[in-house]
C-alpha positions as CSV (number, residue, x, y, z in Angstrom):
1,X,0.0,0.0,0.0
2,X,2.9,2.2,0.6
3,X,3.7,2.0,-3.1
4,X,0.2,3.1,-4.0
5,X,0.5,6.3,-1.9
6,X,3.8,7.3,-3.3
7,X,2.5,8.0,-6.8
8,X,-0.5,9.9,-5.4
9,X,1.7,12.3,-3.5
10,X,4.0,12.8,-6.5
11,X,1.0,13.6,-8.7
12,X,-0.2,16.7,-6.9
13,X,3.3,18.1,-6.9
14,X,3.4,17.8,-10.7
15,X,-0.1,19.3,-11.1
16,X,0.9,22.3,-8.8
17,X,4.0,22.8,-10.8
18,X,2.0,22.7,-14.1
19,X,-0.5,25.2,-12.6
20,X,2.3,27.5,-11.5
21,X,3.9,27.4,-14.9
22,X,0.5,28.1,-16.6
23,X,-0.2,30.9,-14.2
24,X,3.2,32.5,-14.8
25,X,3.0,32.1,-18.6
26,X,-0.6,33.4,-18.9
27,X,0.0,36.2,-16.4
28,X,3.1,37.5,-18.3
29,X,1.3,37.2,-21.6
30,X,-1.7,39.2,-20.3
31,X,0.6,41.7,-18.7
32,X,2.5,42.3,-21.9
33,X,-0.3,42.0,-24.5
34,X,-3.5,42.3,-22.5
35,X,-4.9,45.5,-24.1
36,X,-4.1,44.2,-27.6
37,X,-5.9,40.9,-26.8
38,X,-8.9,42.8,-25.4
39,X,-9.3,45.1,-28.4
40,X,-8.8,42.1,-30.7
41,X,-11.6,40.3,-29.0
42,X,-13.9,43.3,-29.2
43,X,-13.1,43.7,-32.9
44,X,-13.6,40.0,-33.5
45,X,-17.0,40.2,-31.8
46,X,-18.1,43.2,-33.9
47,X,-17.0,41.5,-37.1
48,X,-18.9,38.3,-36.2
49,X,-22.1,40.3,-35.5
50,X,-21.9,42.0,-38.8
51,X,-21.3,38.8,-40.7
52,X,-24.2,37.0,-39.0
53,X,-26.5,39.9,-39.9
54,X,-25.4,39.6,-43.6
55,X,-25.7,35.9,-43.6
56,X,-29.2,36.1,-42.2
57,X,-30.2,38.6,-44.9
58,X,-28.6,36.4,-47.6
59,X,-30.5,33.3,-46.3
60,X,-33.7,35.3,-46.2
61,X,-33.2,36.4,-49.8
62,X,-32.5,32.8,-50.9
63,X,-35.7,31.7,-49.1
64,X,-37.7,34.5,-50.8
65,X,-36.3,33.5,-54.2
66,X,-37.1,29.9,-53.5
67,X,-40.7,30.8,-52.6
68,X,-41.0,32.9,-55.7
69,X,-39.9,30.0,-57.8
70,X,-42.2,27.7,-56.0
71,X,-45.2,30.1,-56.2
72,X,-45.6,31.4,-59.7
73,X,-49.1,32.6,-58.9
74,X,-47.8,35.0,-56.3
75,X,-45.3,36.4,-58.8
76,X,-48.0,36.8,-61.5
77,X,-50.2,38.6,-58.9
78,X,-47.4,40.9,-57.9
79,X,-46.6,41.8,-61.5
80,X,-50.2,42.5,-62.2
81,X,-50.5,44.7,-59.2
82,X,-47.4,46.6,-60.3
83,X,-48.8,47.0,-63.8
84,X,-52.1,48.3,-62.4
85,X,-50.4,50.8,-60.2
86,X,-48.3,52.0,-63.1
87,X,-51.4,52.3,-65.3
88,X,-53.2,54.4,-62.6
89,X,-50.2,56.7,-62.2
90,X,-50.0,57.1,-66.0
91,X,-53.7,58.0,-66.1
92,X,-53.3,60.5,-63.4
93,X,-50.4,62.1,-65.2
94,X,-52.3,62.2,-68.5
95,X,-55.2,63.9,-66.7
96,X,-52.9,66.5,-65.2
97,X,-51.4,67.1,-68.7
98,X,-54.8,67.6,-70.1
99,X,-55.7,70.1,-67.4
100,X,-52.5,72.0,-68.0
101,X,-53.1,72.1,-71.8
102,X,-56.7,73.4,-71.2
103,X,-55.3,76.1,-69.0
104,X,-52.8,77.1,-71.7
105,X,-55.6,77.1,-74.3
106,X,-57.7,79.4,-72.1
107,X,-54.7,81.7,-71.5
108,X,-54.0,81.9,-75.2
109,X,-57.7,82.6,-75.9
110,X,-57.7,85.3,-73.3
111,X,-54.6,86.9,-74.8
112,X,-56.0,86.7,-78.3
113,X,-59.3,88.3,-77.1
114,X,-57.4,91.1,-75.3
115,X,-55.4,91.8,-78.5
116,X,-58.6,92.0,-80.5
117,X,-60.1,94.3,-78.0
118,X,-57.0,96.5,-78.0
119,X,-57.0,96.6,-81.8
120,X,-60.7,97.6,-81.8
121,X,-60.2,100.3,-79.2
122,X,-57.2,101.7,-81.1
123,X,-59.3,101.8,-84.3
124,X,-62.0,103.7,-82.4
125,X,-59.4,106.1,-81.0
126,X,-59.9,105.1,-77.3
127,X,-57.1,104.3,-74.9
128,X,-56.0,100.7,-75.2
129,X,-54.1,100.5,-71.9
130,X,-55.7,98.0,-69.5
131,X,-52.8,97.6,-67.1
132,X,-54.0,100.3,-64.8
133,X,-56.3,97.9,-63.0
134,X,-59.6,99.9,-63.6
135,X,-62.1,98.8,-66.1
136,X,-62.3,100.6,-69.4
137,X,-65.3,102.9,-69.8
138,X,-67.5,102.3,-72.9
139,X,-68.9,105.8,-73.6
140,X,-69.4,105.8,-77.3
141,X,-67.5,106.0,-80.5
142,X,-65.4,109.1,-81.0
143,X,-62.3,110.8,-79.7
144,X,-63.9,112.2,-76.5
145,X,-60.9,111.1,-74.3
146,X,-59.3,114.6,-74.6
147,X,-62.1,116.1,-72.4
148,X,-61.3,113.8,-69.5
149,X,-59.1,115.5,-66.9
150,X,-56.1,113.4,-65.6
151,X,-56.3,112.3,-62.1
152,X,-53.6,113.4,-59.6
153,X,-51.8,111.2,-57.2
154,X,-53.9,108.6,-55.5
155,X,-54.5,108.8,-51.8
156,X,-52.2,105.9,-50.9
157,X,-50.2,106.0,-47.7
158,X,-46.4,106.2,-48.4
159,X,-44.4,103.2,-47.3
160,X,-41.9,105.3,-45.2
161,X,-42.0,108.7,-43.7
162,X,-41.2,111.8,-45.9
163,X,-37.8,112.4,-44.3
164,X,-36.4,109.0,-45.2
165,X,-33.3,109.1,-47.5
166,X,-31.4,105.9,-48.0
167,X,-28.2,107.7,-48.9
168,X,-27.9,109.5,-45.6
169,X,-27.9,106.4,-43.5
170,X,-30.4,107.8,-41.1
171,X,-33.8,106.3,-40.2
172,X,-33.0,102.8,-41.4
173,X,-32.6,101.2,-38.0
174,X,-29.5,99.9,-36.3
175,X,-27.7,98.7,-39.4
176,X,-25.4,101.0,-41.2
177,X,-23.1,100.3,-44.0
178,X,-19.7,102.0,-44.2
179,X,-17.4,101.6,-47.2
180,X,-14.0,100.0,-46.7
181,X,-10.7,101.8,-46.7
182,X,-9.3,102.7,-50.1
183,X,-5.9,101.7,-51.2
184,X,-3.8,98.6,-50.7
185,X,-4.3,96.4,-47.8
186,X,-2.1,96.8,-44.8
187,X,-1.2,93.1,-44.5
188,X,2.3,91.6,-44.4
């Protein structure tokens, strides 16, 4: 029995020595390269996460393609829905184009009518200016426009006070512009 105890006592000494060697080796390795190992592990974790997301997306695409191949009815329905949507959008666009063309026709007709009215009024000797904003008076044929007295200034309120002059720099508020110095710059 004594022989059986001897290898048992020798064994723990070898295990302890192995553990000490492992502890010293791993400890010195971590002390020297610990931060590099930590950052490498973090980087490896991030790369693995990105790759798993991409692999999942790739698998999902493959499954979708497999389903599309297996279900031609769904593909046909999807294509028909797309075609119907495109047709509706094209019809809406055509309707908008027609409305725009109609507006353009109306504007052209209005311009043509105004030109005809202007020509007629010039032939009758009346004023042909309509840009004043007041309707033209239809008195009667004949050059009776010379008897009308011209109107003076309208009774509109001026935008600024009478003493405002933008060249003086007064009355404009807190902002004032001053011209720069003449001549060459005084740098370097």
